[in-house]
C-alpha positions in Angstrom: -43.8 18.2 -33.8 -45.8 16.0 -31.8 -45.0 12.8 -33.2 -41.6 13.7 -33.6 -40.2 13.8 -30.5 -42.5 10.4 -29.5 -40.1 9.1 -32.2 -37.1 10.3 -30.8 -37.7 9.0 -27.2 -39.1 5.5 -28.2 -35.6 5.1 -30.1 -33.5 2.3 -29.1 -31.5 2.7 -26.3 -27.9 0.7 -24.8 -24.8 -0.1 -26.2 -23.5 -0.2 -29.9 -22.0 -3.5 -30.7 -18.6 -1.5 -31.1 -19.3 0.0 -27.8 -19.8 -3.2 -26.3 -16.7 -3.8 -27.7 -14.6 -1.7 -26.4 -16.1 -1.7 -22.9 -15.5 -5.7 -22.9 -11.7 -4.4 -24.0 -11.3 -2.1 -21.2 -12.9 -4.7 -18.4 -10.3 -7.6 -20.0 -7.4 -5.5 -20.0 -8.1 -3.8 -16.5 -8.6 -7.4 -15.4 -5.4 -8.5 -16.5 -3.2 -5.9 -14.5 -5.3 -6.3 -11.7 -4.2 -10.3 -11.3 -0.8 -9.3 -11.8 -0.8 -6.9 -9.4 -2.8 -9.2 -6.3 0.0 -11.4 -5.8 2.3 -8.6 -5.3 0.1 -7.2 -2.6 0.1 -11.2 -1.1 3.3 -10.9 -0.8 3.9 -7.8 0.7 1.6 -8.8 3.8 3.5 -11.8 3.9 6.7 -9.6 4.3 4.7 -7.5 6.5 4.0 -10.6 8.9 7.8 -11.5 8.5 9.0 -8.1 9.6 6.5 -8.4 12.7 8.1 -12.0 13.2 11.8 -11.3 13.2 11.5 -7.9 15.2 11.0 -10.7 18.1 14.9 -11.3 17.8 17.4 -9.8 20.0 20.5 -8.9 17.6 20.4 -8.0 13.7 22.0 -11.6 13.0 18.9 -13.4 15.0 16.4 -10.8 13.2 17.7 -11.8 9.8 17.8 -15.4 10.7 14.0 -15.3 11.3 13.4 -13.3 8.7 14.9 -15.5 6.2 13.0 -18.4 7.6 9.7 -17.3 7.3 10.6 -15.8 3.7 11.5 -19.4 3.2 7.9 -20.2 5.2 5.7 -17.8 3.0 7.7 -18.1 -0.5 8.8 -14.5 -0.5 10.9 -14.0 -3.2 10.6 -9.7 -3.6 13.4 -9.2 -0.7 15.9 -11.3 1.3 17.6 -10.6 5.0 19.7 -8.5 3.8 17.3 -5.8 2.5 15.5 -5.2 5.5 17.1 -2.4 8.3 17.2 -3.2 11.8 16.7 -0.1 14.2 16.3 0.2 17.9 13.7 2.7 18.9 13.0 2.8 22.9 14.4 -0.5 23.7 12.5 -2.0 21.1 13.7 -3.9 17.3 12.2 -2.2 14.4 12.3 -4.2 11.3 11.4 -1.6 7.8 11.8 -2.9 4.5 11.3 -1.0 0.9 11.2 -2.6 -2.5 9.3 -2.0 -6.3 7.8 -4.4 -8.4 7.6 -4.0 -12.2 4.5 -5.1 -14.0 5.5 -5.3 -18.0 2.2 -4.2 -19.3 2.8 -3.4 -23.3 6.1 -2.5 -24.3 8.0 -0.5 -23.3 5.2 0.3 -20.8 5.5 -0.7 -17.4 3.4 -0.8 -13.7 5.6 0.1 -11.0 4.4 -0.7 -7.3 6.6 0.9 -4.7 6.0 -1.1 -1.4 7.6 -0.4 2.3 6.6 -1.1 5.8 8.1 -1.7 9.2 7.5 -3.6 12.2 5.1 -2.5 14.7 
């Protein structure tokens, strides 16, 4: 009995080849999805920066022009100056925005990312 327990205990440990392929496949798919998400997150940060810059304008037209110039510099393609909302709160211009980005995964499957933000 004791020798059987020792034989079971000293058996091989670790992943099987199929298990290794499965884990590798999951990591590869996750890496591809993350590689597609990162540019949208970088663009979101650029949009936040452009919204903050454009809130220095005093009129709606001026705010939209500042946003357009910042969007051209940072290569922002998800939204335009027409898509931003310009309001005033306590005599301060506030620029807000909201948009969606879709990433095609496979077949009919899409990953939808919803971004929104506003100037401070």
